[in-house]
C-alpha positions as CSV (number, residue, x, y, z in Angstrom):
1,X,98.2,-76.6,113.6
2,X,100.0,-78.9,116.1
3,X,98.1,-77.2,119.0
4,X,94.7,-78.0,117.3
5,X,95.6,-81.6,116.7
6,X,94.6,-83.0,120.2
7,X,91.1,-81.4,119.9
8,X,90.4,-83.3,116.7
9,X,89.6,-87.1,116.6
10,X,91.0,-87.5,113.1
11,X,94.2,-89.0,114.3
12,X,92.3,-91.9,115.9
13,X,90.8,-92.8,112.5
14,X,94.0,-92.7,110.6
15,X,93.3,-89.6,108.6
16,X,96.2,-87.4,107.9
17,X,94.3,-84.2,107.1
18,X,92.9,-81.9,109.7
19,X,89.7,-81.2,107.6
20,X,89.0,-84.9,107.1
21,X,89.4,-85.6,110.8
22,X,87.2,-82.7,112.0
23,X,84.6,-83.6,109.3
24,X,84.6,-87.3,110.4
25,X,84.3,-86.3,114.1
26,X,81.3,-84.0,113.2
27,X,79.7,-86.7,111.1
28,X,80.0,-89.3,113.9
29,X,78.6,-86.8,116.4
30,X,75.6,-86.2,114.2
31,X,75.1,-90.0,113.7
32,X,75.3,-90.5,117.4
33,X,72.7,-87.8,118.1
34,X,70.3,-89.1,115.5
35,X,70.7,-92.6,116.9
36,X,70.0,-91.4,120.4
37,X,66.9,-89.6,119.2
38,X,65.6,-92.7,117.5
39,X,66.3,-94.8,120.5
40,X,64.5,-92.3,122.8
41,X,61.5,-92.3,120.5
42,X,61.3,-96.2,120.4
43,X,61.7,-96.4,124.2
44,X,59.2,-93.7,124.9
45,X,56.7,-95.3,122.5
46,X,57.1,-98.7,124.1
47,X,56.8,-97.2,127.5
48,X,53.5,-95.5,126.6
49,X,52.0,-98.7,125.1
50,X,52.4,-100.5,128.4
């Protein structure tokens, strides 16, 4: 388990469990992707309106 620790971002958030860290990293990745998609739609819509 010690070898898998650097791959997970759980330690940065203060979580002690491997599952909590990997779940939080996955959740943050999903949130970032959805935010980028929303931002892309807004920017493209604004660009088309010009």
